[in-house]
Backbone as a printed PyTorch tensor [residue, N CA C, xyz], in Angstrom:
tensor([[[-16.4640,  -3.2710, -11.7580],
         [-15.4160,  -3.0150, -11.1290],
         [-15.0060,  -4.5880,  -9.8560]],

        [[-15.9270,  -5.0070, -10.1140],
         [-15.7210,  -6.6110,  -9.4760],
         [-14.4270,  -7.0790, -10.0100]],

        [[-13.9880,  -7.0670, -10.9860],
         [-12.5530,  -7.7660, -11.5680],
         [-11.5220,  -6.9350, -10.9290]],

        [[-11.4370,  -5.5840, -10.6570],
         [-10.6190,  -5.1160,  -9.8960],
         [-10.8230,  -5.4270,  -8.8560]],

        [[-11.4210,  -5.4360,  -7.9070],
         [-11.8470,  -5.6790,  -6.4880],
         [-11.1820,  -7.0360,  -6.2720]],

        [[-11.3120,  -7.7930,  -7.0790],
         [-10.8510,  -9.5630,  -7.0220],
         [ -9.1970,  -9.7080,  -7.1800]],

        [[ -9.0100,  -8.6770,  -8.2480],
         [ -7.5110,  -8.4890,  -8.2550],
         [ -6.7930,  -8.3490,  -7.2960]],

        [[ -7.3970,  -6.6720,  -6.6740],
         [ -6.6820,  -6.2350,  -5.6450],
         [ -7.1650,  -7.2760,  -4.4210]],

        [[ -7.2780,  -7.8130,  -3.9530],
         [ -7.6770,  -9.1740,  -2.9860],
         [ -6.3590, -10.2130,  -3.3800]],

        [[ -6.4240, -10.5850,  -4.5540],
         [ -5.4200, -11.3550,  -4.8960],
         [ -3.9720, -10.8670,  -4.9630]],

        [[ -4.0390,  -9.6910,  -5.3150],
         [ -2.5030,  -8.4230,  -5.3180],
         [ -2.3920,  -8.5480,  -3.4190]],

        [[ -2.9860,  -8.2960,  -2.6620],
         [ -3.0110,  -7.9120,  -1.3080],
         [ -2.5000,  -9.6480,  -0.6860]],

        [[ -2.6790, -10.5550,  -1.2560],
         [ -2.0380, -11.7350,  -0.5660],
         [ -0.4520, -11.6330,  -1.0230]],

        [[ -0.2480, -11.4380,  -2.0780],
         [  1.2150, -11.0880,  -2.6440],
         [  1.8990,  -9.6330,  -2.4450]],

        [[  1.3160,  -8.9430,  -1.2880],
         [  1.2800,  -7.5140,  -0.6740],
         [  2.8360,  -7.6160,  -0.9450]],

        [[  4.0950,  -8.5070,  -0.4250],
         [  5.4310,  -8.3950,  -0.1250],
         [  6.1000,  -7.7920,  -1.4090]],

        [[  5.6230,  -8.8640,  -2.7450],
         [  6.0410,  -8.4170,  -4.2760],
         [  5.4280,  -7.1880,  -4.3250]],

        [[  4.3740,  -6.5940,  -4.2750],
         [  4.0770,  -5.3230,  -4.4770],
         [  4.9320,  -4.3550,  -4.5660]],

        [[  5.1110,  -4.3420,  -3.1660],
         [  6.3030,  -3.1470,  -2.6530],
         [  7.0860,  -3.2090,  -3.0530]],

        [[  7.8480,  -4.2030,  -3.1090],
         [  9.3270,  -4.5150,  -3.7810],
         [  9.1350,  -3.8730,  -5.6470]],

        [[  8.0780,  -3.8150,  -6.0510],
         [  7.8550,  -3.3070,  -7.2880],
         [  7.8690,  -1.5980,  -7.3980]],

        [[  8.0100,  -1.1120,  -6.7290],
         [  7.9370,   0.4530,  -6.6190],
         [  9.0690,   0.9700,  -7.0480]],

        [[  8.8560,   2.0220,  -7.9860],
         [  9.9400,   2.5770,  -8.2370],
         [ 11.2990,   2.9260,  -7.4090]],

        [[ 12.2590,   2.7380,  -8.0040],
         [ 13.4700,   3.1000,  -6.7590],
         [ 13.1870,   5.0600,  -7.1150]],

        [[ 13.8430,   5.5130,  -6.0760],
         [ 13.9880,   6.8630,  -6.3840],
         [ 12.8480,   7.6730,  -6.5500]],

        [[ 12.8950,   9.0010,  -6.5360],
         [ 11.9180,   9.9310,  -7.0260],
         [ 11.0380,   9.7050,  -8.3420]],

        [[  9.5850,   9.7280,  -8.3150],
         [  8.4960,   9.5270,  -9.6480],
         [  9.1740,  10.3970,  -9.9350]],

        [[  9.3290,  10.3090, -11.6490],
         [  9.4240,  11.6140, -12.8610],
         [  7.9830,  12.2950, -12.6880]],

        [[  7.9960,  13.6160, -13.0710],
         [  6.5310,  14.3760, -12.6990],
         [  5.3900,  13.2720, -13.5530]],

        [[  5.7900,  12.5010, -15.1930],
         [  4.9810,  11.6610, -15.5700],
         [  4.7160,  10.3400, -14.5530]],

        [[  5.5570,   9.9730, -13.9840],
         [  5.2640,   8.8110, -13.4510],
         [  4.3020,   9.4480, -11.7100]],

        [[  4.6190,  10.3060, -11.4780],
         [  3.9810,  10.8830, -10.3350],
         [  1.9440,  10.8060, -10.9540]],

        [[  2.3470,  11.4820, -11.8200],
         [  0.8110,  11.6900, -12.6130],
         [  0.0530,  10.3660, -12.6360]],

        [[  0.7190,   9.1180, -12.6830],
         [  0.3060,   8.2340, -13.3380],
         [ -0.2670,   7.2630, -12.1540]],

        [[  0.6790,   7.5430, -11.0510],
         [  0.6730,   7.1130,  -9.9820],
         [ -0.8790,   7.4320,  -9.0700]],

        [[ -1.1970,   8.9370,  -9.3020],
         [ -2.1980,   9.7710,  -9.1310],
         [ -3.6910,   8.8220,  -9.5380]],

        [[ -3.2740,   8.2590, -11.0470],
         [ -4.7810,   7.8500, -11.7060],
         [ -4.8610,   6.5710, -10.7850]],

        [[ -3.5450,   5.8140, -10.8110],
         [ -4.1000,   4.3430, -10.0030],
         [ -4.3190,   4.8330,  -8.5310]],

        [[ -4.3060,   5.7610,  -7.9610],
         [ -5.0770,   5.5150,  -6.7290],
         [ -6.1200,   5.8650,  -7.1150]],

        [[ -6.7400,   6.7320,  -8.1490],
         [ -8.0980,   7.1720,  -8.7660],
         [ -9.2500,   5.6850,  -9.1160]],

        [[ -8.0740,   4.8550,  -9.5850],
         [ -9.0360,   3.7590, -10.1110],
         [ -9.3600,   2.6290,  -8.5430]],

        [[ -8.3850,   3.0320,  -7.9150],
         [ -8.5590,   2.2220,  -6.3780],
         [ -9.5950,   2.7150,  -5.7420]],

        [[ -9.4330,   4.0480,  -5.8060],
         [-10.6080,   4.8560,  -4.8980],
         [-11.6480,   4.4730,  -5.6520]],

        [[-12.1670,   4.5870,  -6.8470],
         [-13.0570,   3.8040,  -7.2770],
         [-13.7730,   2.3290,  -7.0380]],

        [[-12.9240,   1.7620,  -7.0020],
         [-13.6150,   0.2760,  -6.3840],
         [-13.3240,  -0.1070,  -5.0220]],

        [[-12.6680,   1.2360,  -4.1040],
         [-13.1840,   0.8920,  -2.3790],
         [-12.0010,   0.2720,  -2.2790]],

        [[-10.8950,   0.3800,  -3.1970],
         [ -9.5590,  -0.6890,  -2.2160],
         [ -8.6410,   0.5110,  -1.4170]],

        [[ -8.1550,  -0.2510,  -0.8250],
         [ -7.5090,   0.1770,   0.1160],
         [ -6.5300,   1.0740,  -0.7190]],

        [[ -5.8510,   2.4770,  -0.2750],
         [ -4.8610,   3.2600,  -0.9770],
         [ -3.8890,   3.3060,  -0.1660]],

        [[ -3.5440,   3.0980,   1.1510],
         [ -2.3600,   3.4580,   1.9810],
         [ -1.1200,   3.4480,   1.5700]],

        [[ -0.6820,   2.5360,   0.3570],
         [  0.4070,   1.7870,  -0.0270],
         [  1.0460,   3.1040,  -0.9430]],

        [[ -0.3010,   3.6890,  -1.5310],
         [ -0.4080,   4.5340,  -2.9210],
         [ -0.1790,   5.7970,  -2.2760]],

        [[ -0.7390,   5.7700,  -1.4750],
         [ -0.8310,   7.3490,  -0.7810],
         [  0.8610,   8.1350,  -0.2900]],

        [[  1.3550,   6.8060,   0.4080],
         [  2.6880,   7.0570,   0.7560],
         [  3.5220,   7.2240,  -0.4690]],

        [[  3.3400,   6.7790,  -1.4320],
         [  4.2730,   6.9370,  -2.5740],
         [  3.9330,   8.2140,  -3.0030]],

        [[  2.4810,   8.7680,  -2.9430],
         [  2.1900,  10.2000,  -3.5020],
         [  2.5510,  11.3240,  -2.6050]],

        [[  2.5940,  10.7540,  -1.5620],
         [  2.9400,  12.2810,  -0.2840],
         [  4.3530,  12.6630,  -0.4200]],

        [[  5.4270,  11.4270,  -0.2290],
         [  6.6620,  11.2590,  -0.6110],
         [  7.3550,  11.7050,  -1.5560]],

        [[  6.2050,  11.6380,  -2.9120],
         [  6.7540,  12.2350,  -4.1750],
         [  6.4430,  13.7100,  -4.1680]],

        [[  5.5020,  14.2920,  -3.5520],
         [  4.6770,  15.2300,  -3.5040],
         [  5.8280,  16.8580,  -3.2540]],

        [[  6.2670,  16.2190,  -2.3900],
         [  7.4100,  17.3380,  -1.5570],
         [  8.2420,  18.0020,  -2.7780]],

        [[  8.1790,  19.6290,  -2.9730],
         [  9.2560,  19.8110,  -4.0650],
         [  8.5010,  20.1190,  -5.5890]],

        [[  7.5840,  19.2130,  -5.1580],
         [  7.0740,  19.0680,  -7.0200],
         [  5.8350,  20.4240,  -7.2750]],

        [[  6.2370,  21.0880,  -8.5850],
         [  5.9330,  22.3750,  -8.9780],
         [  4.0760,  22.2650,  -8.8100]],

        [[  3.3450,  22.8830,  -8.1090],
         [  1.9740,  23.1660,  -8.3910],
         [  1.0610,  22.8800,  -9.4450]],

        [[  1.5890,  23.0020, -10.4930],
         [  0.6860,  22.5990, -11.5040],
         [  0.9160,  20.7610, -12.1320]],

        [[  1.8060,  20.3000, -11.3110],
         [  2.1870,  18.9440, -11.7150],
         [  1.4560,  18.5050, -10.4610]],

        [[  1.1620,  18.9560,  -9.2670],
         [  0.2840,  18.4580,  -8.3530],
         [ -1.4840,  18.2900,  -8.8610]],

        [[ -1.4170,  19.7680,  -9.1860],
         [ -2.8420,  19.6590,  -9.9050],
         [ -3.3470,  18.6120, -10.7460]],

        [[ -2.2820,  18.4420, -11.9260],
         [ -2.4330,  17.7940, -13.1000],
         [ -2.8720,  16.2520, -12.5180]],

        [[ -1.9280,  16.1080, -11.6010],
         [ -2.3460,  14.5460, -10.9150],
         [ -3.5700,  14.4450, -10.2140]],

        [[ -3.8740,  15.5760,  -9.2970],
         [ -5.3290,  15.5250,  -9.1780],
         [ -6.2500,  15.3680,  -9.9310]],

        [[ -6.0750,  16.2760, -10.7030],
         [ -7.1660,  16.0150, -12.2160],
         [ -7.3270,  14.6090, -12.7210]],

        [[ -5.9930,  13.8940, -12.3890],
         [ -5.6950,  12.6670, -13.3920],
         [ -6.7670,  11.3650, -12.1670]],

        [[ -6.3870,  11.8760, -11.0380],
         [ -7.2350,  10.7570, -10.1650],
         [ -8.5080,  10.9680, -10.2950]],

        [[ -9.1970,  12.2230, -10.4510],
         [-10.1730,  12.9390, -10.3310],
         [-10.9430,  11.8860, -11.6940]],

        [[-10.1560,  12.2800, -12.6060],
         [-10.4930,  11.7280, -14.0330],
         [-11.0380,  10.1410, -13.4740]],

        [[ -9.8580,   9.5040, -13.1360],
         [-10.1760,   8.0760, -13.0080],
         [-11.3110,   7.5830, -12.7030]],

        [[-11.3060,   8.5340, -11.4750],
         [-12.6340,   7.7790, -10.6800],
         [-13.9310,   7.9650, -11.0760]],

        [[-14.5610,   9.3230, -11.8500],
         [-15.0770,   9.3720, -12.6720],
         [-15.4280,   8.5270, -14.0210]],

        [[-13.7610,   8.3180, -14.6250],
         [-14.3670,   7.0730, -15.9490],
         [-14.7450,   5.7780, -15.4580]],

        [[-13.8190,   4.9950, -14.0070],
         [-14.2310,   3.8170, -14.0240],
         [-15.8190,   3.7640, -13.5040]],

        [[-16.1960,   4.6740, -12.7380],
         [-17.7680,   4.6570, -12.3100],
         [-18.6620,   4.8280, -13.1140]],

        [[-18.1510,   5.1490, -14.2870],
         [-19.1010,   5.0580, -15.6410],
         [-18.4000,   4.2700, -16.7660]],

        [[-17.8550,   3.2730, -16.6480],
         [-17.3980,   2.5230, -17.7680],
         [-18.3150,   1.3770, -17.7940]],

        [[-18.5380,   0.8880, -19.0200],
         [-18.9350,  -0.2630, -19.4490],
         [-18.4320,  -1.1910, -19.4540]],

        [[-18.7200,  -2.9350, -19.8180],
         [-17.9090,  -3.8120, -19.4680],
         [-16.2500,  -3.5630, -20.2210]],

        [[-16.7610,  -3.6540, -21.4230],
         [-15.4420,  -3.6580, -22.0640],
         [-14.1480,  -2.4770, -21.8540]],

        [[-14.9480,  -1.2060, -21.2160],
         [-13.8250,  -0.0930, -20.9890],
         [-13.1960,  -0.5200, -19.0300]],

        [[-14.4510,  -1.4000, -18.7010],
         [-13.6830,  -1.9350, -17.2150],
         [-12.6480,  -3.0420, -17.2770]],

        [[-12.7390,  -3.6870, -18.6010],
         [-11.6130,  -4.9780, -18.6210],
         [-10.1070,  -4.3620, -18.6610]],

        [[-10.5410,  -3.1070, -19.6180],
         [ -9.3440,  -2.3750, -19.9290],
         [ -8.3950,  -1.4540, -18.9360]],

        [[ -9.5060,  -1.3150, -17.8220],
         [ -8.9520,  -0.5140, -16.5190],
         [ -8.5850,  -1.5060, -15.6950]],

        [[ -8.8340,  -2.5190, -15.5490],
         [ -8.6010,  -3.8490, -14.8930],
         [ -7.1770,  -4.1130, -15.2440]],

        [[ -6.5980,  -4.0400, -16.6670],
         [ -5.6660,  -4.2740, -17.3430],
         [ -4.3760,  -3.4110, -17.0130]],

        [[ -4.9520,  -2.0880, -16.5360],
         [ -4.2160,  -1.1120, -16.5220],
         [ -3.7050,  -1.3090, -14.9660]],

        [[ -4.4060,  -1.8790, -14.2130],
         [ -4.9280,  -1.5730, -12.8050],
         [ -3.9410,  -2.7160, -12.3460]],

        [[ -3.7810,  -4.0480, -13.3430],
         [ -2.9290,  -4.9560, -13.0980],
         [ -1.6900,  -5.2390, -13.7170]],

        [[ -1.2610,  -3.7070, -14.3640],
         [ -0.1370,  -3.8310, -15.3010],
         [  0.4800,  -2.5150, -14.4700]],

        [[  0.7330,  -1.2700, -15.3360],
         [  1.1710,  -0.0660, -14.9420],
         [  1.0180,  -0.0390, -13.3950]],

        [[ -0.2730,   0.1840, -12.8980],
         [ -0.4550,   0.5250, -11.5260],
         [  0.4410,  -0.3070, -10.6180]],

        [[  0.9560,  -1.2030, -10.8460],
         [  1.8600,  -2.1900,  -9.6840],
         [  2.9080,  -1.9880,  -9.6210]],

        [[  3.3940,  -0.9070, -10.3870],
         [  4.7160,  -0.2720,  -9.5300],
         [  4.8320,   1.0490,  -8.5680]],

        [[  3.4360,   0.9130,  -8.3270],
         [  3.2200,   2.2490,  -7.4330],
         [  2.3890,   1.6980,  -5.9190]],

        [[  2.6420,   0.6430,  -5.9450],
         [  2.6060,  -0.2940,  -4.9430],
         [  0.7920,  -0.1780,  -4.5780]],

        [[ -0.0120,  -0.4350,  -5.3030],
         [ -1.4430,  -0.4020,  -5.3050],
         [ -1.9600,  -1.6980,  -4.3680]],

        [[ -1.0900,  -2.3290,  -4.2170],
         [ -1.5960,  -3.4650,  -3.4660],
         [ -1.7400,  -3.6290,  -2.2290]],

        [[ -0.9450,  -2.4080,  -1.3920],
         [ -1.3840,  -1.9240,  -0.5750],
         [ -0.7060,  -2.8470,   0.3590]]])
């Protein structure tokens, strides 16, 4: 997971651009679940999650309970997956982190 930590450090240096990359308006249910997964990846690597926490908190209001539950499951699953991943899978998770997760403010 050092790859993720290095990536997060580099992204933190470019924090302003990451914040502007956040999706405009309310997240769809699918985006909300994906953002929770990204938080799980960040947690597994010990990365600060303040920015993505704000995105999730803002978008949680008015969300169906089963969607929130699914998002929490996705987050827990990502933590578990990242912690037991082999080198190949870690590279795939790093690519997810550096790609899709950037829309949710993971750089903090």
